[in-house]
C-alpha positions in Angstrom: -27.1 12.6 4.6 -24.5 12.3 1.9 -24.5 10.5 -1.4 -21.5 8.4 -2.5 -20.8 7.6 -6.1 -19.5 4.0 -6.4 -18.6 1.9 -9.3 -20.9 -1.0 -10.0 -18.6 -3.7 -8.8 -18.1 -1.9 -5.4 -21.9 -1.2 -5.1 -22.7 -4.9 -5.7 -20.0 -6.0 -3.2 -21.3 -3.7 -0.5 -24.9 -4.9 -1.1 -23.9 -8.5 -0.9 -21.9 -8.0 2.3 -24.7 -6.0 3.9 -27.2 -8.7 3.0 -24.9 -11.3 4.4 -24.6 -9.4 7.7 -28.3 -8.5 7.7 -27.6 -4.8 7.9 -28.1 -1.9 5.6 -25.3 -0.9 3.2 -25.1 2.4 5.2 -24.6 0.6 8.5 -22.0 -1.7 6.8 -20.0 1.4 5.6 -20.3 2.9 9.1 -19.0 -0.3 10.7 -16.1 -0.5 8.1 -15.2 3.2 8.7 -15.1 2.7 12.5 -13.0 -0.4 12.2 -10.6 1.5 9.9 -10.4 4.5 12.2 -9.7 2.3 15.2 -7.0 0.4 13.3 -5.4 3.7 12.2 -5.4 5.1 15.7 -3.9 1.9 17.1 -1.3 2.0 14.4 -0.4 5.6 14.9 -0.2 5.4 18.7 1.8 2.1 18.8 5.1 2.4 20.7 8.1 3.1 18.7 10.3 0.1 17.7 13.5 1.8 16.9 16.8 0.1 17.7 17.7 3.0 19.9 14.6 2.3 22.1 16.3 -0.9 23.2 19.6 0.6 24.1 20.6 -0.4 27.6 17.7 -2.8 28.1 20.0 -5.7 28.7 22.6 -3.9 30.8 21.5 -5.9 34.0 21.2 -9.2 32.2 23.4 -11.9 33.6 24.2 -13.0 30.0 25.8 -9.7 29.3 27.6 -8.9 32.5 31.4 -9.0 32.4 34.1 -8.3 29.9 32.5 -7.7 26.4 35.4 -9.5 24.6 35.0 -12.6 26.8 31.3 -12.6 26.2 31.8 -12.5 22.4 34.4 -15.3 22.6 32.1 -17.4 24.7 29.3 -16.9 22.2 31.5 -17.8 19.3 32.8 -20.9 21.1 29.1 -22.1 21.4 29.1 -22.3 17.5 32.3 -24.3 17.3 
């Protein structure tokens, strides 16, 4: 078992939350730590979202087949 030193405000908050959840403060801290760890693992293993990851993804799209200049002109004509 370990002992944690908490400021009074944090200790009161943990006690209130634990009472509200009908669990011990130790169980509340354990639950919070598990949720935090799972969130961090999900965040760190999330797929990359770099612009380079999307390169070529639309190469077979009917919207982008053809002459690039004509595609740009057609898109611009939509705004006119």
